[in-house]
C-alpha positions as a printed Julia matrix, in Angstrom:
210×3 Matrix{Float64}:
 -30.12  -54.96  172.26
 -31.68  -55.53  169.04
 -31.28  -59.67  167.13
 -27.44  -59.63  166.56
 -25.84  -60.92  162.89
 -22.81  -63.42  162.05
 -20.3   -60.36  162.19
 -21.13  -59.76  165.78
 -19.94  -63.0   166.86
 -16.43  -62.52  165.9
 -16.43  -59.35  167.59
 -14.34  -59.02  170.8
 -17.66  -57.94  172.1
 -19.19  -61.58  171.11
 -15.78  -63.47  172.1
 -16.45  -62.45  175.12
 -20.05  -63.15  175.26
 -19.35  -66.43  173.98
 -16.27  -67.05  176.71
 -18.91  -66.67  179.09
 -21.22  -69.02  177.95
 -20.38  -72.32  179.54
 -19.87  -69.87  182.98
 -18.47  -67.31  185.06
 -15.18  -65.63  183.73
 -12.36  -63.27  186.15
 -11.34  -60.22  183.91
  -7.77  -62.37  183.31
  -8.99  -65.15  182.42
 -11.31  -63.94  179.15
  -8.32  -61.61  179.01
  -5.96  -64.87  177.72
  -7.86  -66.17  175.92
  -8.74  -63.18  173.34
  -5.33  -62.7   173.88
  -6.15  -59.26  175.01
  -4.48  -57.04  178.12
  -6.33  -56.73  181.39
  -7.46  -52.76  181.26
  -8.71  -53.71  177.79
 -11.44  -56.28  178.35
 -12.06  -54.12  181.58
 -13.22  -51.41  179.09
 -15.42  -54.14  177.17
 -16.86  -55.31  180.38
 -17.46  -51.95  181.84
 -19.48  -50.95  178.04
 -21.0   -54.14  178.35
 -22.64  -53.54  181.91
 -23.87  -50.54  181.32
 -25.46  -52.31  178.26
 -27.61  -54.84  180.37
 -25.41  -58.01  177.92
 -22.69  -59.18  181.31
 -23.28  -58.69  185.4
 -21.07  -58.63  188.22
 -21.62  -62.67  189.85
 -19.13  -62.92  192.24
 -15.51  -63.14  192.96
 -12.6   -65.57  193.85
  -9.56  -66.15  195.26
  -7.02  -64.94  193.65
  -3.23  -64.34  194.6
  -3.27  -60.96  196.48
  -7.42  -60.19  196.76
  -9.96  -62.01  194.61
 -11.2   -61.2   191.92
 -15.05  -60.35  190.63
 -16.12  -63.11  188.13
 -18.54  -61.4   185.84
 -21.59  -63.73  183.7
 -24.02  -63.48  181.0
 -27.23  -60.59  181.75
 -30.38  -62.85  180.76
 -30.92  -59.9   178.17
 -27.46  -61.11  176.46
 -28.52  -64.77  176.6
 -31.2   -64.66  174.36
 -28.59  -62.51  171.2
 -27.16  -67.11  171.27
 -28.92  -68.61  168.01
 -32.26  -70.81  168.5
 -33.73  -73.46  166.45
 -37.13  -72.31  168.25
 -38.73  -71.1   165.13
 -38.14  -74.36  163.31
 -39.38  -76.51  165.8
 -42.61  -75.16  166.34
 -42.77  -74.99  162.34
 -43.02  -78.5   162.15
 -44.91  -79.53  165.51
 -48.0   -77.43  163.73
 -47.19  -79.16  160.08
 -47.82  -82.23  162.28
 -50.71  -80.96  163.97
 -51.78  -80.23  160.8
 -51.86  -83.85  159.38
 -53.51  -85.85  162.13
 -55.58  -83.04  163.22
 -58.92  -81.65  161.72
 -59.0   -77.69  161.13
 -61.71  -76.08  163.5
 -59.7   -79.01  166.21
 -55.47  -77.81  165.77
 -57.52  -73.75  166.05
 -59.22  -74.71  169.29
 -55.38  -75.89  170.64
 -53.85  -73.26  168.48
 -55.88  -70.5   170.8
 -55.44  -72.61  173.79
 -51.42  -72.29  173.54
 -51.83  -68.42  172.56
 -53.62  -68.02  176.2
 -51.17  -69.88  177.83
 -48.3   -68.48  175.99
 -49.52  -64.89  177.24
 -49.52  -65.75  180.29
 -46.22  -67.57  181.04
 -44.4   -64.79  178.83
 -46.19  -61.39  179.15
 -46.41  -59.01  182.1
 -48.89  -59.61  184.92
 -49.68  -55.26  184.94
 -50.47  -55.71  181.23
 -54.07  -54.26  182.67
 -53.25  -51.18  183.88
 -55.66  -48.12  183.14
 -53.17  -46.15  182.14
 -51.61  -49.13  178.97
 -53.73  -48.84  175.92
 -54.56  -51.48  174.53
 -52.23  -51.19  171.42
 -48.97  -49.79  173.63
 -49.67  -53.58  175.3
 -49.6   -55.59  171.64
 -46.84  -53.78  171.25
 -44.8   -53.89  174.18
 -45.99  -58.02  174.13
 -45.09  -58.22  170.44
 -41.19  -56.96  171.61
 -41.36  -59.27  173.92
 -41.27  -62.34  171.27
 -38.46  -60.41  169.4
 -40.41  -58.88  167.29
 -40.16  -55.39  166.34
 -43.4   -53.51  166.46
 -45.21  -50.35  165.93
 -49.3   -49.38  166.55
 -51.09  -47.07  163.57
 -54.2   -45.81  164.34
 -56.39  -45.41  160.96
 -60.2   -44.43  160.84
 -60.94  -45.41  164.71
 -59.44  -49.3   164.48
 -55.55  -49.93  165.52
 -52.56  -51.3   163.27
 -49.8   -53.57  164.75
 -47.06  -53.99  162.21
 -43.85  -55.83  162.43
 -41.3   -55.2   160.07
 -39.43  -58.41  162.16
 -41.65  -60.63  162.41
 -40.56  -62.31  165.62
 -41.67  -66.15  164.68
 -40.15  -65.0   161.05
 -38.52  -68.91  161.1
 -42.08  -70.45  162.14
 -44.96  -68.49  160.03
 -43.23  -69.16  156.45
 -45.76  -70.74  155.14
 -48.03  -71.54  157.57
 -51.24  -68.57  159.2
 -51.31  -71.05  162.2
 -49.01  -69.36  163.91
 -50.36  -65.96  163.07
 -53.45  -67.8   164.5
 -51.4   -68.65  167.92
 -49.32  -64.98  168.25
 -53.26  -63.36  167.56
 -55.03  -65.44  170.82
 -52.15  -64.25  172.76
 -52.33  -60.68  172.2
 -56.67  -60.81  172.72
 -55.41  -62.63  175.94
 -52.98  -59.96  177.31
 -54.71  -56.61  175.76
 -58.6   -57.62  177.18
 -60.08  -56.72  173.79
 -60.46  -58.81  169.98
 -57.94  -58.71  167.38
 -58.02  -60.14  164.38
 -54.95  -60.74  162.16
 -54.11  -59.97  158.76
 -50.75  -61.63  158.59
 -48.46  -61.82  155.82
 -46.96  -65.02  155.76
 -45.37  -65.94  152.06
 -42.6   -63.01  153.19
 -43.45  -62.87  157.29
 -45.37  -59.72  157.4
 -47.1   -58.73  161.0
 -50.36  -57.57  160.82
 -52.59  -57.4   164.18
 -55.79  -54.54  163.88
 -57.18  -54.45  167.62
 -60.91  -53.72  167.86
 -61.88  -50.18  168.01
 -63.58  -49.89  171.23
 -60.05  -51.29  173.08
 -57.72  -49.73  171.39
């Protein structure tokens, strides 16, 4: 499930996720909080479990028999708004003012390699997966919606939804960080040609590796 807008959080699904954020809840507890019948909530939970948003997490003793409790899935937890983007942007601004440009570039490249090693799948160099496909998968893991395009022997990755838009606006240094992360992930030379006035991702992968 991709990013959601504010209207989602006022829907029944959004309200269920909000109620589950502090911890496990039973069907009856959710029904009481929502003012719905237990059957209506159970139907929602069945669909949400199928979509990977909630998961059964255990049981509690009930008056007659144990009742199942539900928790957020890891994917659903990522839907909640976070201020990572603005925080990263302010960090970049602070580094700009305190470090010489070459040193800042070295720091960002090192950070990009750490991002790749910590966040992207270890099986990324599988022989049957192209460098371009690995790059697309990595950017999607960051939250972008990206695709690959082949042209004149080179491969370009573009994103209609920049994964770090909140930090990248006016900060090409963020694109350098992602460039380094992708190069580490795909094991090939990657060049960023991103726009940062209105953040738009564009990464070119060396022709011999794409």
